[in-house]
C-alpha positions in Angstrom: 84.3 -58.9 139.4 81.7 -58.5 136.7 78.9 -59.8 138.9 79.8 -57.2 141.5 79.5 -54.4 138.9 76.2 -55.9 137.8 74.9 -55.8 141.4 76.1 -52.2 141.9 74.6 -51.1 138.5 71.2 -52.8 139.4 71.2 -51.1 142.8 71.9 -47.7 141.1 69.1 -48.2 138.6 66.6 -49.2 141.4 67.6 -46.2 143.4 67.3 -43.9 140.4 63.8 -45.1 139.6 62.8 -44.8 143.2 64.1 -41.3 143.4 62.4 -40.3 140.1 59.0 -41.6 141.5 59.5 -39.7 144.7 60.4 -36.5 142.9 57.4 -36.8 140.6 55.1 -37.4 143.6 56.4 -34.2 145.2 55.8 -32.2 142.0 52.2 -33.6 141.7 51.5 -32.7 145.3 52.8 -29.1 144.9 50.7 -28.7 141.7 47.6 -29.9 143.5 48.2 -27.3 146.3 48.6 -24.5 143.7 45.5 -25.5 141.8 43.4 -25.8 145.0 44.6 -22.3 146.0 43.6 -20.9 142.6 40.2 -22.6 142.8 39.7 -21.2 146.3 40.6 -17.7 145.2 38.3 -17.8 142.2 35.4 -19.0 144.4 36.0 -16.2 146.9 36.2 -13.6 144.1 33.0 -15.0 142.5 31.2 -14.9 145.9 32.3 -11.3 146.6 30.9 -10.0 143.3 27.3 -8.9 143.3 24.9 -10.9 141.1 24.4 -9.4 137.7 27.7 -7.6 137.7 29.5 -8.3 134.4 33.0 -9.5 134.3 33.9 -7.1 131.5 32.3 -4.2 129.8 32.5 -3.1 126.2 33.9 0.4 125.8 33.0 3.0 123.2 34.7 6.3 122.4 32.8 9.5 123.3 31.9 11.4 120.1 32.8 14.8 121.6 36.0 14.2 123.7 37.2 10.8 122.4 37.6 9.3 125.9 36.5 5.7 126.2 33.4 5.0 128.4 31.2 2.0 129.0 28.9 1.4 126.1 25.4 2.8 126.7 26.4 5.4 129.3 26.9 9.1 129.0 30.3 10.8 129.1 31.1 13.4 131.8 31.7 16.0 129.0 28.0 15.7 128.1 26.9 16.1 131.7 28.7 19.4 132.2 
């Protein structure tokens, strides 16, 4: 009776370990697909940008109206 329980327990442990490895492999594969998609999107975005275009610009408040504009440019309130 005890040896039968040992056999059943051993089979359950082997099945549990096998299932855990199978589940982990599925998660790793899904993560790889997501990371590849992010890399592909970033590459496409970088290719669509014109060379020399900054990713971000510093903003400065206009001294007259207080609206924020790109640093080094003139505000529309000064143009009018």
